[in-house]
N, C-alpha and C positions, 0 to 999 in steps of 0.2 A: 503514553499509555492512556492519558485521560481522553484523547480524541478517539482511541480504539474503543474504550468504554461507551462514549456517546454513540459511535457507529453501531456497535452491537446492540445497544438499547434501541436505536431507530429501527434497525433490521427486526428485532423481536416485536416492536409495536406494529411494524407494517404487516408482519406475518398474522398477528392477532387480528388487526384491522381487516386484512384481505380475507381472512377466514369468515369474520362476522359479516362481511358483505358478499360471501359466496365465491370468493376468488380462490378458494383452495384450502387445505389443511395447514395450520400452522406447523405442522411437522416438516414441511417443505423448507422452512427457514433455516434449520440446523445445517443442511447440506449447502446452502448458499454461502457459508463462512469456511468451507473446506476446499481443497483442491478437487478437480473432477473425479479422481479416484475414490473420494469420500461422498459422491453424490452430488446433489444440488442441481442448478440450472445448466444447461449446456451453454457453452460459449456462444454468445450473441444472441441469446433469447431467454425468455422467462423472467420472472421476478422472484425476490425472495419467498414470495407466497405461491409461486407456481401459476399465477394469474395472467402472466403475459403482459404486465405493465412496465417492463424495463428493468434493468439491473441483471445481475446473475453471477455465476461463478466462472473462473478462467482456468485453463489447464496447460497453457502454452505461453511462452514469452522468455525474454532475456533482459538482462541489465548489463551494461558495460560500465564499470566504474574505473577511474583514475584517481588514486588517492595518494596523498602525501602526508605522512605523520612522523617526519624525520627521515624516513625512507620512501621512496616512490615505488608504487606497484600498480598493476592493472589487473581488474577481476572481471571475468566474464561468468556471469551467474544465471542459472536457469531458473524459470518461475518455480516456486514451491508451492504457493497457493495464493488465491487472491479473489476478490469479489468486489462488486459495486452495488449500491443500493439506488433504487429509482428515486427515492426521496429520503434525504435531501441531496441526492446525487453525491454520495460518499463513495470512498474506495478504501480497501486495505489489501495491499499487495506485498508479497515477500519473495524475494529471489534468494536462493540459498545454494551454496556448494561446500560440503563439509560443515565446518563451524563459522565460515564466513558467510555473512548475509547482508542484504539491503531491504529495508522495510519503508514504505511510503504509505501513509495514511492521511486521509483528509478529503477534501472536495474533488470530485472527478470532473468538474466542469472545466471545459477548455480555458486556458488563460494562465498568467504567470502570477504566483503567490509565494510570499515569504512564509517560511516557517513560523509557527507561533502567532499568526493571525487568528483572531477569535471569531467565535460564532460559526456561521455556515462556511466561512472561508478558511477554516483551520487547517493547517497542515503540520505534519510531523515527518521528520527523515531520521532513521536509525541505521547505522553502519557498524557492523562488527568485522574487524580485520584481524588477521594474525600478524603479530609483530615480528620484528627481525629476531627477537630472542625466543620465539617459540610459544609466547603467551598470546591471549587474544585481548583486544581492546574494544570497547563499545563507545562509539561516538553518537551522541543524541542531540539533534537540532530541534528545539522548540522555541528559540528566541531570536529568530531572523537571521541566523548564520547561513541558512540555505534559501535558495530560490528555486521553486519546482515549477516548471512550465510544462502544463498538460497541453500538447499540440493536437491530440485527437481523442475524442471521448465519444463512442458511440455504441450502438448495440453489438458491434463485432469486438470491441476491446478499447483499451487505452494505451496511449504512447505519450512520451515526453522526454524532456531533459531535467537536468538539476546542476546547480553550481553552488558550492559551499566554501565558506573561508572561516578558518578558526572554530570548527565545531568542537565543543568541549567533550573530553573523555569523562565517562561516568566512573572510572577506576582511579585515575590519577589527575596530574596536572597537564597532561598532554592535550593538544589540539591537532585536528587534521583539516586539510583542505581536500576538496573531493569535486569532480565533475563527472557527468555521465548521461547516459540515455537509457530508457527503459520502455518495455512493451509487455502487454498482457493481452491474450484473446482466448 
């Protein structure tokens, strides 16, 4: 969540700076952090400030997740909301179906990075899954348990894969292994 706060702060700062430089009104920044239904930049264009300098909101995409947390299951999740920023090339992407979801936040630059890397390379992966007994479990990787590989990051969207081992639960002593792929455009 610390990564998300940094990304939101950067988006807000970019909006104010863009407005000051004549790149649009700061009010365009709010829409960039929501799904396409909530406004913001169209997929593949615009910036958080509306000035056309990169970044934008996404409205379509999928994530496929294979997770093992004592039982094995596969999840196919549609994109719920997502955005990228033009500087420092950050992203916050959420795929969701019912109560189960996958969130990936951090740098949108192409390349492979472990979760928990600091600075501009910071990555976080959160996974909420329904357990066999009907409850939900939240697994959060901020300490290197996951490697996120962004294979494509351009004006039209972001794609990649991830692999996780022993991601700790925030609810109990459980851990989960997970692999998957994701896209947002």
